[in-house]
C-alpha positions as CSV (number, residue, x, y, z in Angstrom):
1,E,80.7,104.2,123.2
2,E,83.7,102.0,122.7
3,V,83.4,99.0,120.4
4,D,85.1,95.7,121.1
5,R,86.7,95.2,117.7
6,Q,87.5,91.6,118.5
7,K,83.8,90.7,118.8
8,V,82.0,93.2,116.6
9,C,82.0,92.8,112.8
10,P,83.2,95.9,110.9
11,F,81.1,97.4,108.0
12,L,82.2,98.4,104.6
13,V,82.9,102.1,103.9
14,K,83.4,103.2,100.3
15,V,85.7,106.2,100.0
16,F,86.0,108.2,96.7
17,I,89.2,110.1,96.3
18,K,89.3,113.2,94.2
19,V,92.0,115.9,94.3
20,G,90.8,119.5,94.8
21,E,87.1,118.9,95.4
22,F,84.4,116.4,96.2
23,E,82.8,114.2,93.6
24,D,79.7,115.8,92.1
25,P,76.7,114.2,93.9
26,S,74.7,114.0,90.7
27,G,77.1,111.3,89.5
28,F,75.8,108.9,92.2
29,T,72.6,107.0,91.7
30,M,70.2,105.3,94.2
31,Q,71.0,102.0,92.3
32,G,74.7,102.2,93.3
33,G,76.0,104.0,90.3
34,V,79.1,106.1,90.8
35,P,80.6,109.0,88.7
36,E,82.6,107.9,85.7
37,G,86.3,107.7,86.5
38,A,85.7,107.8,90.3
39,Q,88.6,106.5,92.3
40,E,87.0,104.2,94.9
41,V,88.7,102.7,97.9
42,R,86.9,100.2,100.2
43,L,87.6,100.1,103.9
44,Y,86.2,98.1,106.7
45,C,85.5,100.2,109.8
46,W,83.6,100.1,113.1
47,K,81.2,102.7,114.3
48,D,83.9,104.2,116.5
49,T,86.5,104.4,113.7
50,T,87.9,108.0,113.6
51,L,88.8,110.1,110.6
52,K,92.4,109.9,111.7
53,E,92.3,106.1,111.5
54,I,90.7,106.4,108.0
55,T,93.4,108.8,107.0
56,Y,96.1,106.3,108.1
57,M,94.4,103.4,106.2
58,L,94.1,105.6,103.1
59,G,97.8,106.5,103.3
60,K,98.7,102.9,103.3
61,M,96.6,102.2,100.2
62,R,97.0,105.4,98.2
63,K,100.3,107.3,98.2
64,E,98.7,110.6,97.1
65,T,96.7,110.7,100.3
66,S,99.8,110.5,102.6
67,H,101.6,113.6,101.3
68,P,102.6,115.7,104.4
69,Q,101.1,118.9,103.1
70,A,97.8,117.3,102.0
71,T,94.5,117.9,103.7
72,L,91.9,115.2,103.4
73,H,88.3,116.4,103.5
74,F,85.6,113.9,104.4
75,A,81.9,114.1,103.5
76,T,78.9,111.8,103.4
77,L,76.3,111.6,100.8
78,Q,72.8,111.8,102.2
79,P,69.9,110.7,100.1
80,L,67.2,113.1,99.2
81,L,64.3,110.7,98.7
82,T,61.9,113.2,97.2
83,T,64.3,113.8,94.3
84,S,66.2,110.5,94.1
85,S,69.4,112.4,94.4
86,Y,72.1,113.1,97.1
87,R,73.5,116.0,99.0
88,V,77.0,116.4,100.2
89,C,77.5,116.9,104.0
90,E,81.1,117.7,105.0
91,I,82.0,115.9,108.2
92,G,85.6,116.9,108.8
93,H,89.1,117.0,107.6
94,T,92.5,115.6,108.6
95,R,96.2,116.0,107.7
96,P,98.2,112.8,107.1
97,R,101.1,113.9,109.3
98,H,98.7,114.0,112.3
99,A,97.2,110.6,111.6
100,V,97.5,107.9,114.2
C-alpha cells in the first residue's frame, strides 16, 4: 500500500551501526537503554520506506555506510515479554552501490 508522504507524518526509526556484527541484544533494555558505545542514527521513515531508501539516507549521514564494497544488514529487535529481553530478527541486507 502506497503512502502519500505529503499527507502522512513519518515515524522515528533508530538505527544502530556496528561494523562486522549486530549489537548484542542484551545491551538493550525495555526502559530504552542501549549498549554502551552504540552508534545511533535517527531517521524519519514512512511505513513504505524501503531498505534501499534507508541505505541511501545512512550513506548521506555516515560515510562508512556508503563504501561501495560494504553490505548493510538490517534487523529488528523484538521484545520477549516473558524475559524482559529482546531477540534479533534479521530482515534483509543492501549494498550502497545499489541504493536508490
